[in-house]
C-alpha positions in Angstrom: -23.7 -5.4 -20.8 -24.8 -2.8 -23.3 -26.7 -5.5 -25.3 -28.8 -6.5 -22.3 -30.3 -3.0 -22.2 -31.9 -3.6 -25.5 -34.4 -6.0 -24.0 -37.7 -4.8 -22.7 -39.5 -6.9 -20.1 -42.6 -4.7 -19.7 -45.8 -4.8 -21.7 -45.7 -1.1 -22.4 -42.8 0.4 -24.2 -41.9 3.9 -25.6 -41.3 3.7 -29.3 -39.6 6.4 -31.5 -41.5 8.0 -34.4 -41.7 6.1 -37.6 -42.4 6.6 -41.3 -45.2 4.0 -41.7 -48.6 5.5 -42.4 -51.1 3.2 -40.8 -54.0 5.5 -41.7 -53.8 4.4 -45.3 -55.7 1.3 -46.4 -53.8 -1.9 -46.2 -51.2 -1.8 -43.4 -52.3 -2.7 -39.9 -51.2 -1.5 -36.5 -49.6 -3.7 -33.8 -52.8 -4.5 -32.0 -54.5 -5.7 -35.2 -51.4 -7.7 -36.0 -51.7 -9.5 -32.7 -55.3 -10.5 -33.4 -54.3 -11.6 -36.9 -51.4 -13.6 -35.6 -53.6 -15.3 -33.0 -55.9 -16.5 -35.9 -52.9 -17.6 -38.0 -51.5 -19.7 -35.1 -54.8 -21.3 -34.4 -55.3 -22.4 -38.0 -51.7 -23.5 -38.5 -51.7 -25.6 -35.2 -54.6 -27.6 -36.5 -53.0 -28.3 -39.9 -49.4 -28.9 -38.8 -47.8 -32.3 -38.2 -44.5 -31.1 -36.8 -42.8 -28.1 -35.3 -41.2 -27.3 -38.7 -44.5 -27.6 -40.6 -46.2 -25.4 -38.0 -43.5 -22.7 -38.5 -43.7 -23.0 -42.3 -47.5 -22.6 -42.3 -47.3 -19.6 -40.0 -44.7 -18.0 -42.3 -46.8 -18.6 -45.4 -49.8 -16.9 -43.9 -47.8 -14.0 -42.3 -45.3 -13.2 -45.0 -47.8 -12.8 -47.9 -50.3 -10.1 -48.8 -50.4 -6.8 -46.9 -48.9 -8.0 -43.7 -46.3 -5.7 -42.1 -44.0 -8.5 -41.0 -40.7 -8.8 -42.9 -39.5 -12.1 -41.3 -40.1 -14.6 -38.6 -37.7 -16.9 -36.6 -38.0 -19.6 -34.1 -35.2 -20.6 -31.6 -35.6 -23.9 -29.8 -33.4 -24.1 -26.7 -31.6 -27.0 -25.0 -32.8 -28.2 -21.6 -30.7 -25.5 -19.8 -31.9 -22.8 -22.2 -28.2 -21.8 -22.6 -27.8 -22.9 -26.2 -29.9 -23.1 -29.4 -30.7 -26.6 -30.4 -32.6 -25.7 -33.6 -33.1 -22.5 -35.6 -35.9 -21.8 -38.1 -36.1 -18.7 -40.3 -38.4 -17.4 -43.0 -38.0 -14.0 -44.8 -40.5 -14.7 -47.5 -43.6 -16.9 -47.9 -41.9 -19.6 -49.9 -38.5 -20.4 -48.4 -37.7 -21.8 -45.0 -34.1 -22.0 -43.7 -33.4 -24.3 -40.8 -30.4 -25.7 -38.9 -30.1 -28.2 -36.1 -27.2 -27.7 -33.6 -27.8 -30.4 -30.9 -25.0 -32.5 -32.4 -22.4 -29.7 -31.7 -20.1 -29.9 -28.7 -21.9 -29.1 -25.5 -25.3 -29.7 -27.2 -26.0 -26.6 -29.2 -25.1 -23.1 -30.4 -24.1 -20.9 -27.5 -26.3 -17.8 -26.9 -23.7 -16.0 -24.8 -22.3 -13.0 -26.6 -25.0 -12.8 -29.2 -28.0 -10.4 -29.6 -30.2 -13.3 -28.6 -28.5 -13.9 -25.3 -31.2 -12.5 -23.1 -34.2 -14.1 -24.9 -34.5 -17.2 -22.7 -35.0 -14.9 -19.7 -38.1 -13.3 -21.1 -41.4 -14.2 -19.4 -43.8 -12.1 -21.5 -43.8 -10.6 -25.0 -41.3 -7.9 -25.6 -41.0 -5.3 -28.4 -37.3 -4.5 -29.0 -35.5 -2.0 -31.1 -32.9 -3.3 -33.5 -29.1 -2.8 -33.2 -29.2 0.5 -35.2 -32.2 2.1 -33.6 -32.2 4.3 -30.5 -33.4 2.7 -27.3 -33.9 3.5 -23.7 -32.0 6.7 -22.9 -31.0 7.2 -26.5 -27.9 5.1 -26.6 -26.8 3.2 -29.7 -25.3 -0.2 -30.4 -22.4 0.5 -32.7 -20.7 -1.6 -35.4 -18.4 -3.0 -32.8 -21.2 -4.7 -30.9 -22.6 -6.1 -34.1 -19.2 -7.5 -35.1 -18.9 -9.2 -31.7 -22.3 -10.8 -32.3 -21.3 -12.0 -35.7 -18.1 -13.6 -34.3 -19.9 -15.2 -31.4 -22.7 -16.8 -33.2 -22.7 -16.4 -37.0 -26.0 -18.3 -37.6 -27.8 -15.7 -35.5 -26.5 -12.7 -37.5 -29.9 -12.1 -39.1 -31.0 -10.3 -35.9 -28.9 -7.3 -36.9 -30.7 -6.9 -40.2 -33.9 -5.6 -38.7 -34.8 -2.3 -37.0 -37.3 -3.9 -34.6 -38.3 -7.3 -33.3 -41.2 -8.6 -31.3 -40.2 -11.6 -29.2 -42.8 -14.1 -27.9 -41.3 -16.4 -25.2 -42.4 -20.1 -25.4 -42.5 -21.8 -22.0 -43.3 -25.2 -20.6 -44.0 -25.2 -16.8 -41.9 -22.1 -16.3 -39.0 -23.5 -18.3 -38.1 -21.6 -21.5 -38.2 -23.9 -24.5 -37.9 -21.3 -27.3 -38.6 -17.9 -28.7 -40.8 -16.9 -31.6 -39.8 -13.6 -33.1 -41.5 -11.2 -35.6 -38.9 -9.1 -37.5 -39.6 -5.6 -38.9 -37.4 -3.6 -41.2 -39.1 -0.4 -40.2 -40.1 0.3 -36.6 -43.7 1.0 -35.5 -44.3 4.6 -34.5 -47.8 4.6 -33.0 -48.0 4.2 -29.2 -48.4 0.6 -28.1 -51.2 0.4 -25.6 -50.9 -3.3 -24.7 -49.1 -6.5 -25.9 -51.8 -8.7 -24.3 -52.9 -10.3 -27.6 -49.4 -11.4 -28.2 -49.3 -13.0 -24.7 -52.3 -15.1 -25.7 -50.5 -16.0 -29.0 -47.3 -17.0 -27.0 -49.4 -19.3 -24.8 -51.1 -21.0 -27.8 -47.9 -21.3 -29.7 -46.1 -22.8 -26.6 -48.7 -25.5 -26.4 -48.6 -26.3 -30.1 -44.8 -26.5 -30.1 -44.8 -28.7 -27.0 -47.4 -31.1 -28.5 -45.6 -31.4 -31.9 -42.2 -31.8 -30.2 -43.6 -34.6 -28.0 -45.1 -36.2 -31.1 -41.8 -35.9 -33.0 -40.0 -37.5 -30.0 -42.5 -40.4 -29.9 -41.9 -41.0 -33.6 -38.2 -40.8 -33.1 -38.3 -43.4 -30.2 -40.4 -45.7 -32.3 -38.0 -45.5 -35.2 -35.1 -46.0 -32.9 -36.8 -49.1 -31.4 -37.2 -50.6 -34.8 -33.6 -49.9 -35.7 -32.4 -51.5 -32.4 -34.6 -54.5 -33.0 -33.2 -55.0 -36.5 -29.7 -54.5 -35.2 -30.2 -57.1 -32.4 -31.7 -59.6 -34.9 -28.7 -59.1 -37.2 -26.1 -59.4 -34.5 -27.7 -62.6 -33.1 -26.8 -64.4 -36.3 -23.3 -63.0 -37.0 -20.7 -65.7 -37.2 -17.4 -64.0 -38.2 -15.6 -60.7 -38.1 -16.5 -59.7 -41.7 -20.2 -60.2 -41.0 -19.9 -58.1 -37.8 -18.2 -55.2 -39.8 -20.9 -55.3 -42.4 -23.6 -55.0 -39.7 -21.8 -52.2 -38.0 -21.4 -50.2 -41.2 -24.9 -50.8 -42.5 -27.1 -50.8 -39.4 -25.1 -49.5 -36.5 -24.3 -46.4 -38.5 -28.1 -45.7 -38.7 -28.1 -45.2 -35.0 -24.8 -43.3 -34.7 -24.2 -41.4 -37.9 -21.6 -39.1 -36.1 -18.3 -40.3 -34.9 -15.8 -43.1 -35.5 -16.4 -46.5 -34.1 -13.6 -48.5 -32.3 -14.0 -51.8 -30.4 -11.2 -52.8 -28.0 -11.0 -56.3 -26.4 -9.2 -57.5 -23.3 -7.1 -60.7 -23.5 -7.9 -63.9 -21.5 -5.6 -62.9 -18.6 -7.3 -59.5 -18.3 -3.9 -57.8 -18.3 -3.8 -56.2 -21.7 -6.2 -55.1 -24.4 -6.0 -54.3 -28.1 -8.0 -52.9 -30.9 -10.4 -55.6 -32.2 -12.3 -53.6 -34.8 -12.0 -50.0 -36.1 -14.4 -48.2 -38.4 -12.4 -45.0 -38.9 -10.1 -43.5 -41.5 -7.7 -42.3 -38.8 -5.6 -44.6 -36.7 -6.5 -45.2 -33.0 -3.0 -44.7 -31.9 0.5 -44.5 -33.4 1.2 -48.0 -32.1 -1.4 -49.5 -34.3 -3.0 -52.7 -32.9 -0.2 -53.4 -30.3 -1.6 -54.4 -26.9 -1.9 -51.9 -24.1 -2.0 -52.5 -20.3 -5.5 -52.5 -19.0 -4.4 -50.6 -15.9 -3.5 -47.5 -17.9 -5.7 -44.9 -16.0 -8.4 -45.0 -18.7 -9.5 -48.4 -20.0 -9.7 -50.1 -16.6 -12.1 -47.3 -15.4 -14.1 -47.8 -18.6 -14.5 -51.5 -17.9 -16.0 -50.8 -14.5 -18.6 -48.4 -15.8 -22.1 -49.8 -15.9 -23.5 -47.1 -18.2 -22.3 -45.0 -21.2 -19.6 -42.6 -20.1 -18.8 -39.4 -22.0 -15.1 -38.1 -21.8 -14.1 -34.6 -22.6 -10.7 -34.9 -24.3 -9.5 -31.5 -22.9 -10.0 -32.8 -19.4 -8.4 -36.2 -20.2 -5.2 -34.7 -21.6 -4.7 -32.6 -18.5 -4.6 -35.7 -16.3 -1.3 -37.1 -15.2 -1.9 -40.7 -16.0 -3.6 -41.4 -19.3 -2.5 -43.6 -22.2 -0.4 -42.1 -25.0 -3.2 -42.6 -27.6 -5.5 -40.1 -25.7 -3.1 -37.3 -26.5 -2.6 -38.7 -30.0 -6.4 -38.7 -30.6 -6.7 -35.1 -29.2 -3.9 -33.9 -31.6 -5.8 -35.5 -34.4 -9.0 -33.5 -33.7 -11.0 -35.8 -31.4 -12.8 -33.8 -28.7 -15.1 -36.3 -27.1 -15.2 -40.0 -26.5 -18.3 -42.0 -25.7 -17.6 -45.4 -24.2 -19.5 -48.4 -22.9 -18.3 -51.6 -21.4 -19.0 -54.9 -23.3 -19.9 -57.7 -20.9 -20.5 -61.4 -21.1 -22.2 -62.3 -17.8 -20.1 -60.7 -15.1 -17.0 -60.7 -17.2 -15.9 -57.5 -18.9 -14.6 -58.5 -22.4 -13.9 -55.0 -23.8 -15.3 -51.6 -24.6 -17.1 -49.9 -27.5 -16.0 -46.3 -28.3 -17.5 -43.6 -30.4 -14.9 -40.9 -31.2 -16.3 -37.4 -32.0 -14.4 -34.5 -33.4 -15.1 -30.8 -32.8 -18.1 -30.8 -35.1 -19.7 -34.0 -33.7 -21.2 -35.2 -30.4 -23.6 -37.8 -29.2 -27.0 -36.4 -28.1 -28.6 -37.9 -25.0 -31.0 -40.3 -26.8 -28.0 -41.8 -28.7 -26.2 -42.7 -25.5 -29.3 -44.6 -24.4 -29.4 -46.5 -27.7 -25.6 -47.1 -27.4 -26.3 -48.8 -24.0 -28.9 -51.0 -25.5 -26.9 -51.9 -28.6 -23.9 -52.9 -26.4 -25.8 -55.9 -25.0 -26.4 -57.3 -28.5 -22.9 -56.4 -29.6 -21.4 -58.2 -26.6 -23.1 -61.5 -27.6 -22.0 -61.1 -31.2 -18.4 -60.5 -30.2 -18.3 -63.6 -27.9 -19.6 -65.7 -30.9 -17.0 -64.2 -33.2 -14.1 -64.7 -30.8 -15.2 -68.3 -30.2 -15.4 -69.0 -33.9 -11.9 -67.5 -34.4 -10.4 -69.7 -31.7 -12.0 -72.8 -33.1 -10.7 -72.0 -36.6 -7.2 -71.5 -35.2 -7.4 -74.8 -33.2 -6.9 -72.9 -30.0 -8.8 -73.5 -26.7 -12.1 -71.7 -26.8 -12.2 -68.8 -24.5 -14.3 -69.8 -21.5 -16.5 -66.9 -21.4 -19.8 -67.4 -19.7 -22.9 -66.7 -21.7 -24.6 -63.4 -21.0 -26.7 -62.9 -17.9 -29.8 -64.1 -19.8 -28.2 -67.5 -20.5 -27.1 -67.9 -16.9 -30.5 -67.1 -15.5 -32.2 -69.3 -18.1 -30.5 -72.4 -16.8 -31.2 -75.4 -19.0 -31.6 -73.5 -22.2 -28.9 -75.4 -24.0 -27.9 -75.0 -27.7 -26.2 -72.6 -30.0 -28.2 -73.2 -33.2 -29.6 -70.2 -35.1 -33.0 -71.1 -33.8 -31.9 -71.0 -30.2 -30.0 -67.8 -30.7 -33.2 -66.3 -32.1 -35.1 -67.5 -29.1 -32.6 -66.0 -26.7 -32.7 -62.8 -28.6 -36.5 -62.6 -28.5 -36.5 -63.3 -24.7 -34.1 -60.4 -24.2 -36.3 -58.1 -26.2 -39.6 -59.0 -24.5 -38.5 -59.6 -20.9 -38.4 -56.0 -19.8 -41.8 -55.1 -21.1 -45.1 -55.9 -19.3 -46.8 -57.0 -22.5 -48.5 -60.4 -22.7 -46.3 -63.2 -24.2 -47.8 -66.2 -26.0 -45.4 -69.2 -26.2 -46.3 -71.7 -29.0 -44.7 -75.0 -29.7 -45.1 -78.8 -29.6 -45.1 -80.7 -26.4 -41.7 -81.1 -24.8 -40.0 -78.1 -26.5 -39.4 -76.2 -23.2 -42.2 -73.7 -23.1 -42.2 -73.5 -19.3 -38.4 -73.0 -19.3 -38.8 -70.0 -21.7 -41.5 -68.5 -19.5 -39.2 -68.8 -16.5 -36.4 -67.1 -18.5 -38.7 -64.2 -19.4 -39.7 -63.8 -15.8 -36.2 -64.0 -14.4 -34.9 -61.3 -16.8 -37.8 -59.0 -16.2 -38.4 -56.3 -13.6 -40.7 -58.6 -11.7 -38.0 -61.2 -10.9 -38.0 -60.1 -7.2 -41.2 -62.2 -6.8 -41.6 -65.9 -7.8 -43.5 -66.7 -11.0 -46.9 -68.3 -10.3 -47.8 -71.2 -12.6 -51.0 -73.0 -13.3 -51.7 -75.8 -15.8 -55.1 -75.1 -17.4 -55.5 -78.7 -18.5 -54.7 -80.3 -15.2 -57.7 -79.1 -13.3 -61.4 -79.8 -13.8 -63.5 -77.0 -15.3 -65.3 -76.5 -12.0 -62.1 -75.9 -10.0 -60.0 -73.8 -12.4 -62.1 -70.7 -11.9 -61.5 -70.9 -8.2 -57.8 -71.5 -8.7 -57.5 -68.5 -11.0 -59.7 -66.0 -9.2 -60.1 -67.4 -5.7 -63.4 -67.6 -3.7 -65.0 -66.3 -0.6 -66.1 -68.5 2.3 -69.5 -70.1 1.7 -69.6 -69.2 -2.0 -70.3 -72.8 -2.8 -70.7 -76.1 -0.9 -67.0 -76.9 -0.3 -65.9 -73.3 0.3 -65.2 -73.6 4.0 -62.7 -70.7 3.9 -61.5 -67.9 1.8 -59.1 -68.8 -1.0 -56.6 -66.5 -2.7 -56.5 -67.1 -6.4 -53.5 -67.3 -8.7 -54.0 -63.8 -10.0 -53.8 -62.3 -6.5 -50.8 -64.4 -5.7 -49.1 -63.1 -8.9 -49.6 -59.4 -8.2 -46.5 -57.5 -9.1 -45.2 -60.8 -10.6 -45.7 -63.1 -13.6 -48.6 -65.6 -14.1 -47.7 -68.5 -16.4 -50.9 -70.0 -17.9 -49.8 -73.4 -19.3 -52.0 -75.1 -21.8 -54.2 -72.0 -22.2 -55.9 -73.6 -25.2 -57.7 -76.0 -22.9 -59.8 -73.3 -21.2 -63.5 -73.6 -21.5 -65.5 -70.9 -23.3 -66.9 -69.4 -20.1 -63.5 -69.1 -18.5 -62.1 -67.6 -21.7 -64.6 -64.8 -21.3 -63.5 -64.1 -17.7 -59.8 -64.3 -18.6 -60.5 -61.7 -21.4 -62.1 -59.4 -18.9 -59.1 -59.6 -16.5 -56.7 -58.8 -19.4 -58.8 -55.8 -20.4 -59.7 -54.4 -17.0 -56.8 -55.5 -14.9 -59.2 -56.4 -12.1 -60.8 -59.6 -10.7 -63.6 -60.7 -8.4 -63.4 -63.7 -6.2 -66.2 -66.3 -6.6 -69.0 -65.2 -4.3 -67.3 -61.9 -3.6 -68.5 -58.3 -4.2 -65.1 -56.6 -4.0 -63.3 -55.6 -7.2 -59.6 -56.3 -6.8 -57.0 -54.5 -8.9 -54.1 -56.6 -10.0 -50.8 -55.9 -11.7 -49.9 -59.2 -13.3 -47.9 -59.9 -16.4 -49.4 -62.8 -18.4 -47.2 -65.4 -20.1 -49.3 -68.1 -21.8 -48.3 -71.3 -23.5 -50.0 -74.0 -25.6 -49.2 -76.8 -28.0 -52.4 -76.2 -29.9 -52.7 -74.0 -33.0 -54.9 -71.3 -31.6 -55.7 -69.9 -35.0 -57.3 -73.2 -36.0 -59.0 -73.5 -32.7 -60.4 -70.0 -33.2 -61.6 -70.8 -36.7 -63.3 -73.9 -35.4 -65.1 -71.8 -32.7 -63.4 -73.4 -29.8 -61.3 -70.4 -28.8 -62.4 -66.8 -28.7 -60.9 -64.5 -31.3 -60.8 -61.5 -29.0 -58.9 -63.5 -26.4 -56.5 -64.8 -29.0 -55.6 -61.3 -30.1 -55.2 -60.2 -26.5 -52.8 -63.1 -25.8 -51.0 -62.9 -29.2 -49.3 -59.5 -28.5 -45.8 -61.0 -28.4 -45.9 -64.5 -29.9 -42.8 -66.7 -29.5 -42.7 -69.9 -31.4 -40.3 -72.6 -30.1 -38.8 -74.9 -32.8 -39.2 -78.7 -32.4 -36.0 -80.7 -31.8 -36.1 -82.2 -35.3 -35.5 -78.6 -36.6 -32.5 -78.0 -34.4 -30.6 -81.3 -34.5 -27.3 -79.4 -34.3 -28.2 -78.9 -30.6 -28.6 -82.6 -29.8 -24.9 -83.2 -28.9 -24.9 -80.3 -26.5 -28.3 -81.3 -25.0 -27.2 -85.0 -24.6 -24.0 -83.9 -22.9 -26.0 -81.6 -20.6 -28.4 -84.4 -19.6 -25.6 -87.0 -19.2 -23.9 -84.6 -16.7 -27.1 -83.7 -14.9 -28.3 -87.3 -14.3 -24.8 -88.6 -13.8 -24.4 -86.3 -10.8 -27.9 -87.0 -9.6 -27.4 -90.8 -9.6 -23.8 -90.6 -8.4 -22.4 -92.1 -11.5 -19.3 -90.8 -13.4 -20.6 -91.4 -16.9 -18.6 -90.4 -19.9 -20.0 -88.6 -22.9 -22.0 -90.7 -25.5 -20.0 -92.7 -28.0 -20.1 -91.7 -31.7 -22.5 -94.5 -32.7 -25.0 -93.6 -29.9 -24.8 -89.9 -30.8 -25.4 -90.8 -34.5 -28.6 -92.7 -33.6 -29.8 -89.6 -31.7 -29.2 -87.4 -34.7 -31.2 -89.7 -37.1 -34.2 -90.1 -34.8 -37.2 -87.9 -35.5 -38.0 -87.0 -31.8 -41.8 -86.7 -31.7 -41.5 -86.0 -27.9 -38.8 -83.3 -28.5 -36.4 -82.4 -25.6 -38.5 -84.1 -23.0 -38.2 -87.4 -24.8 -34.5 -87.0 -25.2 -34.1 -86.2 -21.5 -36.0 -89.3 -20.4 -34.1 -91.5 -22.8 -30.7 -90.2 -21.4 -32.0 -90.7 -17.8 -33.0 -94.3 -18.5 -29.8 -95.0 -20.3 -27.7 -93.8 -17.3 -29.9 -95.7 -14.9 -29.3 -98.9 -16.9 -25.6 -98.3 -17.7 -23.1 -100.8 -16.7 -19.9 -99.0 -15.5 -19.0 -95.5 -16.7 -20.0 -95.8 -20.3 -23.3 -95.7 -22.2 -22.8 -98.1 -25.0 -26.2 -97.8 -26.7 -29.4 -95.9 -26.3 -32.6 -97.9 -26.9 -34.6 -95.6 -29.1 -38.3 -96.4 -29.3 -39.6 -98.2 -32.4 -41.7 -96.4 -35.0 -44.8 -97.9 -33.4 -47.9 -99.3 -35.0 -49.7 -97.2 -37.6 -53.2 -96.0 -36.6 -54.7 -97.8 -39.6 -54.0 -101.3 -38.1 -55.4 -100.5 -34.7 -58.8 -101.7 -33.7 -61.6 -99.1 -33.7 -61.7 -99.1 -29.8 -58.1 -97.9 -29.7 -58.7 -94.9 -32.1 -57.8 -91.6 -30.4 -60.8 -89.4 -30.0 -61.3 -85.8 -28.9 -62.6 -85.0 -25.4 -65.8 -83.8 -26.9 -66.4 -87.1 -28.7 -65.7 -89.1 -25.5 -68.1 -86.9 -23.5 -70.8 -87.2 -26.1 -70.5 -91.0 -26.2 -70.5 -91.3 -22.4 -73.7 -89.1 -22.0 -75.3 -91.1 -24.8 -74.5 -94.4 -23.0 -75.9 -93.1 -19.7 -79.1 -91.8 -21.4 -79.7 -95.2 -23.1 -79.3 -96.9 -19.8 -81.8 -94.6 -18.2 -84.2 -95.0 -21.2 -83.8 -91.3 -22.1 -84.8 -90.1 -18.6 -82.8 -87.0 -17.5 -84.3 -85.8 -14.2 -85.6 -87.6 -11.1 -84.8 -90.9 -9.5 -83.1 -93.2 -12.0 -82.4 -90.2 -14.3 -79.1 -89.6 -16.1 -78.4 -86.4 -14.2 -78.3 -88.3 -10.9 -76.1 -91.0 -12.3 -73.7 -88.4 -13.8 -73.7 -86.4 -10.5 -74.6 -83.1 -12.1 -77.6 -80.7 -12.1 -80.2 -81.5 -14.6 -80.0 -78.0 -16.1 -76.3 -78.6 -16.7 -76.9 -81.9 -18.4 -79.6 -80.5 -20.6 -77.2 -77.7 -21.6 -74.6 -80.2 -22.6 -77.1 -82.4 -24.5 -78.0 -79.3 -26.6 -74.4 -78.3 -27.0 -73.3 -81.8 -28.1 -76.2 -82.2 -30.5 -77.7 -85.3 -28.8 -81.2 -86.0 -30.2 -83.9 -88.2 -28.8 -83.9 -90.5 -31.8 -80.2 -91.3 -31.0 -81.3 -92.4 -27.5 -84.3 -94.3 -28.7 -82.3 -95.9 -31.4 -80.0 -97.5 -28.8 
């Protein structure tokens, strides 16, 4: 091509004479400009917060005063460096013009056929004559070439308005990411000895653009994550079609501003499908909402797809077997369809489509967000369909719950609180962050921990569990971290701790609020350093363990009381998940009761029918201090004592005797109070003697130093012992 001859790939170039007088005070030659530009880029890179602000700051400094530059431009390319994704231009120090093209078909503005076509191939700075100047052997680019450039890429027409350009290639690991260009209305005439200063500028500018682009991408991902989280929370509570439409219009559109949204749903027989919801001014097909056969050459393939699929309409209409609405959409301006299957468990219930015309397209990060949003949307559609069938007195479609509900077997209930819990589990399962499950006793904390593990990337290994309250303080350290042979009296062999057993898996720390202060310190170190040491060992062992902790205590109060370390609390409280007590989700009691009746009926070999209305009403009015565990045991006992196949009545426990009428000896006391009273009693029996024969240490079977430490910690004074 004639245009390709315009590009110079060498550092030295022969330039025609010019009319600029660089001997006069003020204007600078090209070498001085290179040094000045290097200083400008260094200052601007420190002050900028984005690629656009970096470019604007460079323009303000270059296009003011006595600088010889008449304009600057920045082209940012797509991944293949075949199209322009973003264009920035400044012709004076005050105004910046910019355009983003990555939402155009094929991902950007094509470079082919334009004067900028050869720029991505540059590997070093190049000084190039404009379209009206003589170059090389003296040839010219005539008006015809300029007209072709105008027609091929109108946004790039500014290149023809200058007599000379200096192009600085921006690269990232040998991949062209953009071109920064200085534009001159009059060419330089003095011989150019070297463009090496501009090579240094290009290197600095490449690094600055890469860093700011990466920072912009990080902010974009964080904003997208927040939008997806808000969308998931909203979809988890949707109950009807109108609410679903509102959410799609207000929140879904924030993620996908381009394109029309259409949702198609398959019928129960999986033979036909129809339009369930359409957010578009144009019709989906001339047939309206009439059902279409699933095996139509398009929709069936869409249902099988596991990820988002992009369809070029020009390719689809050329196929022999496609539904009539594909050609209808093409005739109405649609040029691309993005589709993703909607699933409930292993059942494909339909598809979500985003229709884009010739001026729209989905960029890659939007297809990723579309895949994530489809999971939440599937659950919302299942709920809406079920509500519609109930309202029409039709049999509820027997769709299995999503994969999450299947794996989290035993998580029964459809109350808003349970929907919220399932939603939170789906959000936290895939990460490796620490989860803290809070809730009263019997609310199902271990079940939630199991659900988190089985929906995570660590599910290929079994979850390791340990109850921090079930083991004595002297043994729990060995259980957690292991010990070496001979490290203490009973260590007759090496023991692998729970942390090592849970490597590449999940460790569930139940009742973590019961850990002693010294173990809290060691657990904190493991969470921070990701490494452990066995008791008596010298080797530091690296571990990759995801921690899920649970407690029925209020750790904030424990922290304020000094019984739980604040730094450990904040380490564990990364993703808190609060389980509601049963009294706050009584609408789930009928479903829970039915689940336990079936479970224990099969276990005991009894065909027990569901609970009668009176018994169910009793369950609904009870306050359930023991939560789901109490309900389960009551149902189990009722089935065991049932005569025949019917449970006539459930014997609920009485309200009990108030603490105020109990004798003092029956008053519930803390473990610390019990320990203090016991040590006091032993000291009184030993007449205050701690060590030696007949001392309290020997009776309590502990070292005297340990006993003295506990006496100080519990605040036991000699006058208390003497007073006894």
